[in-house]
N, CA, C and O of each residue as an XYZ file, in Angstrom:
312
protein
N     220.849     45.947   -164.120
C     221.205     46.279   -162.824
C     221.716     44.794   -162.175
O     222.695     44.717   -161.432
N     221.038     43.836   -162.509
C     221.447     42.632   -161.950
C     222.692     42.180   -162.303
O     223.388     41.559   -161.500
N     223.114     42.475   -163.637
C     224.470     42.049   -163.793
C     225.570     42.990   -163.156
O     226.656     42.501   -162.844
N     225.319     44.270   -162.967
C     226.116     45.156   -162.028
C     226.180     44.582   -160.610
O     227.255     44.485   -160.019
N     225.126     44.240   -160.126
C     224.969     43.672   -158.665
C     225.981     42.327   -158.661
O     226.747     42.176   -157.710
N     225.951     41.395   -159.724
C     226.884     40.419   -159.826
C     228.253     40.784   -160.138
O     229.119     39.912   -160.074
N     228.548     41.964   -160.466
C     229.975     42.487   -160.776
C     230.324     41.966   -162.198
O     231.503     41.807   -162.514
N     229.355     41.713   -163.018
C     229.639     41.343   -164.401
C     229.738     42.739   -165.329
O     228.983     42.950   -166.278
N     230.689     43.562   -164.938
C     230.818     44.873   -165.449
C     230.752     44.996   -167.156
O     230.245     45.924   -167.785
N     231.322     43.952   -167.634
C     231.484     44.002   -169.117
C     230.084     43.836   -169.875
O     229.795     44.445   -170.906
N     229.279     42.947   -169.229
C     227.939     42.853   -169.631
C     227.023     43.905   -169.410
O     226.300     44.383   -170.285
N     227.072     44.324   -168.012
C     226.148     45.509   -167.686
C     226.512     46.671   -168.532
O     225.599     47.358   -168.990
N     227.909     47.003   -168.823
C     228.176     48.100   -169.700
C     227.306     47.943   -171.009
O     226.614     48.861   -171.449
N     227.395     46.814   -171.537
C     226.762     46.737   -172.925
C     225.218     46.917   -172.855
O     224.565     47.392   -173.785
N     224.698     46.505   -171.695
C     223.195     46.594   -171.475
C     222.979     48.159   -171.150
O     221.984     48.747   -171.573
N     223.859     48.731   -170.461
C     223.422     50.165   -170.144
C     223.878     51.124   -171.303
O     223.393     52.254   -171.347
N     224.780     50.722   -172.229
C     224.881     51.464   -173.377
C     223.746     51.326   -174.355
O     223.382     52.283   -175.039
N     223.182     50.132   -174.422
C     222.092     49.849   -175.181
C     220.590     50.766   -174.740
O     219.690     51.245   -175.430
N     220.814     50.732   -173.422
C     219.562     51.605   -172.805
C     219.686     52.670   -173.024
O     218.633     53.244   -173.305
N     221.011     53.554   -173.027
C     221.111     54.925   -173.363
C     221.020     55.031   -174.856
O     220.520     56.065   -175.300
N     221.366     54.261   -175.558
C     221.102     54.486   -177.203
C     219.706     54.399   -177.371
O     219.315     54.973   -178.387
N     218.797     53.836   -176.664
C     217.301     53.714   -176.828
C     216.609     55.058   -176.187
O     215.447     55.338   -176.484
N     217.336     55.829   -175.344
C     216.714     57.015   -174.565
C     217.931     57.724   -174.232
O     218.565     57.459   -173.211
N     218.289     58.641   -175.083
C     219.637     59.408   -174.771
C     219.359     60.508   -173.831
O     220.302     61.201   -173.449
N     218.145     60.743   -173.415
C     217.956     61.637   -172.485
C     217.587     61.245   -171.038
O     217.020     62.009   -170.256
N     217.956     60.001   -170.764
C     217.596     59.359   -169.434
C     219.012     59.465   -168.480
O     219.937     58.723   -168.810
N     219.173     60.234   -167.480
C     220.330     60.418   -166.646
C     220.572     59.298   -166.131
O     221.772     59.024   -166.163
N     219.790     58.374   -165.571
C     220.101     57.224   -164.827
C     220.869     56.286   -165.827
O     221.857     55.666   -165.435
N     220.436     56.187   -167.056
C     221.155     55.238   -167.853
C     222.562     55.779   -168.071
O     223.469     54.947   -168.058
N     222.873     57.078   -168.273
C     224.078     57.556   -168.306
C     224.879     57.274   -167.030
O     226.038     56.862   -167.085
N     224.333     57.470   -166.061
C     225.032     57.284   -164.690
C     225.424     55.814   -164.491
O     226.479     55.519   -163.930
N     224.602     54.937   -164.935
C     224.825     53.540   -164.674
C     226.025     53.078   -165.567
O     226.949     52.367   -165.173
N     225.859     53.630   -166.935
C     226.952     53.409   -167.811
C     228.315     53.903   -167.297
O     229.352     53.265   -167.482
N     228.256     55.049   -166.657
C     229.520     55.636   -166.023
C     230.057     54.764   -165.002
O     231.254     54.479   -164.957
N     229.179     54.325   -164.165
C     229.794     53.292   -163.060
C     230.375     52.046   -163.567
O     231.361     51.560   -163.013
N     229.791     51.466   -164.649
C     230.385     50.369   -165.292
C     231.508     50.681   -166.005
O     232.431     49.871   -165.922
N     231.688     51.805   -166.793
C     232.972     52.225   -167.349
C     234.053     52.309   -166.228
O     235.163     51.806   -166.397
N     233.687     52.990   -165.017
C     234.724     53.108   -163.978
C     235.221     51.790   -163.419
O     236.380     51.707   -163.010
N     234.432     50.806   -163.387
C     234.785     49.454   -162.944
C     235.670     48.746   -163.964
O     236.456     47.883   -163.572
N     235.583     49.063   -165.230
C     236.180     48.454   -166.278
C     237.565     49.183   -166.363
O     238.433     48.754   -167.124
N     237.779     50.350   -165.534
C     239.103     50.951   -165.666
C     239.021     52.063   -166.766
O     240.092     52.588   -167.072
N     238.027     52.434   -167.317
C     237.850     53.411   -168.327
C     237.556     54.713   -167.773
O     236.432     55.171   -167.977
N     238.356     55.347   -167.133
C     238.232     56.677   -166.273
C     237.814     57.728   -166.740
O     237.053     58.457   -166.103
N     238.284     58.028   -168.078
C     238.092     59.328   -169.028
C     236.489     59.060   -169.376
O     235.627     59.875   -169.047
N     236.210     57.907   -170.032
C     235.028     57.600   -170.582
C     234.047     57.761   -169.326
O     233.017     58.414   -169.493
N     234.294     57.250   -168.203
C     233.508     57.287   -167.063
C     233.277     58.876   -166.561
O     232.185     59.342   -166.238
N     234.291     59.449   -166.569
C     234.206     61.060   -166.319
C     233.066     61.667   -167.184
O     232.072     62.210   -166.702
N     233.280     61.540   -168.337
C     232.513     61.897   -169.414
C     230.999     61.505   -169.222
O     230.101     62.348   -169.227
N     230.801     60.223   -169.062
C     229.467     59.902   -168.803
C     228.776     60.512   -167.500
O     227.602     60.880   -167.451
N     229.696     60.559   -166.456
C     229.113     61.076   -165.297
C     228.754     62.484   -165.625
O     227.634     62.843   -165.261
N     229.525     63.366   -166.264
C     229.083     64.657   -166.606
C     227.898     64.762   -167.310
O     227.026     65.602   -167.087
N     227.866     63.730   -168.335
C     226.492     63.682   -169.109
C     225.278     63.424   -168.333
O     224.188     63.950   -168.561
N     225.522     62.611   -167.433
C     224.244     62.182   -166.362
C     223.853     63.524   -165.621
O     222.672     63.812   -165.431
N     224.732     64.202   -165.276
C     224.505     65.563   -164.458
C     223.692     66.473   -165.325
O     222.654     66.997   -164.921
N     224.204     66.659   -166.570
C     223.688     67.504   -167.620
C     222.224     67.097   -167.755
O     221.294     67.887   -167.593
N     222.094     65.875   -168.046
C     220.617     65.227   -168.439
C     219.826     65.431   -167.182
O     218.643     65.701   -167.387
N     220.218     65.363   -165.877
C     219.531     65.504   -164.859
C     218.912     66.870   -164.594
O     218.018     66.978   -163.754
N     219.387     67.981   -165.325
C     218.982     69.188   -165.193
C     217.442     69.295   -165.845
O     216.639     70.132   -165.432
N     217.126     68.338   -166.921
C     215.998     68.442   -167.590
C     214.916     67.219   -167.283
O     213.770     67.211   -167.732
N     215.462     66.238   -166.477
C     214.732     65.065   -166.368
C     215.183     64.518   -164.784
O     216.313     64.677   -164.324
N     214.188     63.923   -164.151
C     214.530     63.544   -162.791
C     215.414     62.182   -162.844
O     215.178     61.159   -163.487
N     216.540     62.480   -161.949
C     217.503     61.534   -161.786
C     217.265     60.811   -160.480
O     216.578     61.313   -159.591
N     217.812     59.680   -160.378
C     217.811     58.829   -159.017
C     219.216     58.704   -158.474
O     219.514     57.633   -157.946
N     220.089     59.644   -158.539
C     221.370     59.716   -158.187
C     221.667     61.137   -157.490
O     221.035     62.164   -157.734
N     222.707     61.026   -156.603
C     223.021     62.514   -156.056
C     223.997     63.203   -156.984
O     225.096     62.706   -157.231
N     223.625     64.247   -157.448
C     224.292     65.131   -158.459
C     225.569     65.662   -157.560
O     226.690     65.655   -158.068
N     225.402     66.040   -156.452
C     226.678     66.534   -155.727
C     227.782     65.413   -155.560
O     228.967     65.640   -155.804
N     227.357     64.306   -155.167
C     228.320     63.204   -155.078
C     228.737     62.881   -156.382
O     229.922     62.562   -156.486
N     228.108     62.886   -157.319
C     228.464     62.606   -158.668
C     229.606     63.633   -159.326
O     230.541     63.234   -160.020
N     229.385     64.876   -159.018
C     230.294     65.864   -159.365
C     231.527     65.575   -158.500
O     232.620     65.640   -159.063
N     231.481     65.279   -157.268
C     232.747     65.073   -156.565
C     233.610     63.827   -157.272
O     234.830     63.817   -157.437
N     232.718     62.840   -157.626
C     233.419     61.606   -158.220
C     234.124     62.098   -159.514
O     235.211     61.655   -159.887
N     233.506     62.927   -160.080
C     234.136     63.541   -161.567
C     235.605     64.002   -160.994
O     236.665     63.599   -161.472
N     235.503     64.832   -159.991
C     236.685     65.471   -159.467
C     237.762     64.608   -159.068
O     238.935     64.851   -159.351
N     237.327     63.453   -158.318
C     238.352     62.451   -157.898
C     238.979     61.719   -159.084
O     240.169     61.402   -159.084
N     238.104     61.448   -160.145
C     238.607     60.742   -161.307
C     239.642     61.537   -162.011
O     240.545     60.985   -162.639
N     239.529     62.769   -161.920
C     240.346     63.672   -162.714
C     241.880     63.939   -162.230
O     242.784     64.499   -162.850
N     241.887     63.365   -160.931
C     243.072     63.785   -160.346
C     244.048     62.446   -160.491
O     245.202     62.474   -160.064
C-alpha cells in the first residue's frame, strides 16, 4: 500500500498480484490490484479485477464499498 500511496503503480501492481496469488480468496487484494491496473491504463483488466473483488466479497469480509466498486465497473465500461 505504501507504493500505491507514493503512486508507484507498476511496483504496487506487482506486489498486489503476488498477494492475490498467495491468497486467491482475499477481496481486498483483488480490489487493490484493480486500482493499480486502472492507474496503469489497463481498463479491461481493472474491470475484471473489480468484479472479482466483488465476487470474493460475498464470502469474505471486504474493506471497500461494493456499491461504489460496481459503479466504477460501469464507468470503466463506457
